[in-house]
C-alpha positions as a Python dict, from the first residue, in 0.01 Angstrom:
ca = {
    (1, 'M'): (0, 0, 0),
    (2, 'K'): (-249, -96, 263),
    (3, 'I'): (-595, -154, 120),
    (4, 'E'): (-885, -279, 326),
    (5, 'C'): (-1073, -532, 125),
    (6, 'G'): (-1173, -808, 368),
    (7, 'C'): (-929, -1058, 201),
    (8, 'H'): (-739, -1306, 404),
    (9, 'C'): (-425, -1509, 330),
    (10, 'I'): (-497, -1826, 131),
    (11, 'K'): (-219, -2006, 336),
    (12, 'C'): (-261, -1896, 701),
    (13, 'N'): (-590, -1690, 692),
    (14, 'S'): (-431, -1380, 839),
    (15, 'T'): (-586, -1051, 740),
    (16, 'N'): (-262, -858, 777),
    (17, 'L'): (-192, -818, 410),
    (18, 'E'): (15, -572, 207),
    (19, 'S'): (-164, -511, -123),
    (20, 'N'): (-38, -403, -464),
    (21, 'K'): (-262, -266, -739),
    (22, 'I'): (-184, -451, -1062),
    (23, 'G'): (-270, -303, -1401),
    (24, 'T'): (-534, -37, -1473),
    (25, 'T'): (-860, 49, -1306),
    (26, 'E'): (-1159, -76, -1510),
    (27, 'K'): (-1465, 143, -1586),
    (28, 'D'): (-1653, -17, -1301),
    (29, 'G'): (-1380, 73, -1059),
    (30, 'Y'): (-1238, -280, -1028),
    (31, 'F'): (-867, -342, -1042),
    (32, 'D'): (-661, -655, -1003),
    (33, 'M'): (-428, -675, -695),
    (34, 'H'): (-173, -906, -545),
    (35, 'H'): (-131, -949, -166),
    (36, 'T'): (166, -1034, 49),
    (37, 'C'): (79, -1179, 388),
    (38, 'Q'): (281, -1002, 665),
    (39, 'K'): (251, -1309, 884),
    (40, 'C'): (371, -1594, 666),
    (41, 'N'): (520, -1402, 361),
    (42, 'T'): (290, -1576, 103),
    (43, 'H'): (238, -1361, -209),
    (44, 'F'): (-76, -1434, -402),
    (45, 'D'): (-328, -1305, -668),
    (46, 'H'): (-634, -1144, -521),
    (47, 'L'): (-882, -1302, -768),
    (48, 'D'): (-759, -1639, -887),
    (49, 'G'): (-563, -1749, -575),
    (50, 'E'): (-234, -1816, -751),
    (51, 'I'): (60, -1824, -517),
    (52, 'F'): (389, -1669, -651),
    (53, 'S'): (747, -1729, -531),
    (54, 'N'): (859, -1444, -747),
    (55, 'C'): (658, -1162, -891),
    (56, 'S'): (809, -908, -1134),
    (57, 'K'): (488, -697, -1110),
    (58, 'C'): (532, -636, -736),
    (59, 'N'): (917, -675, -721),
    (60, 'Y'): (851, -970, -480),
    (61, 'T'): (1092, -1255, -421),
    (62, 'S'): (1053, -1515, -145),
    (63, 'N'): (1344, -1563, 95),
}
């Protein structure tokens, strides 16, 4: 899913991200998301900046 949110990769600063909604949408419209950078393949949490080598929520595995 491509979501425009102004985020950038925490590793290479690219804005070319694939985004995945994680969990439910809160009453205020906020929802957690994970991003995968299309330039360097870093997969990370939108809010806390955690980098994942594997993510079962997004079916992501690093190569």
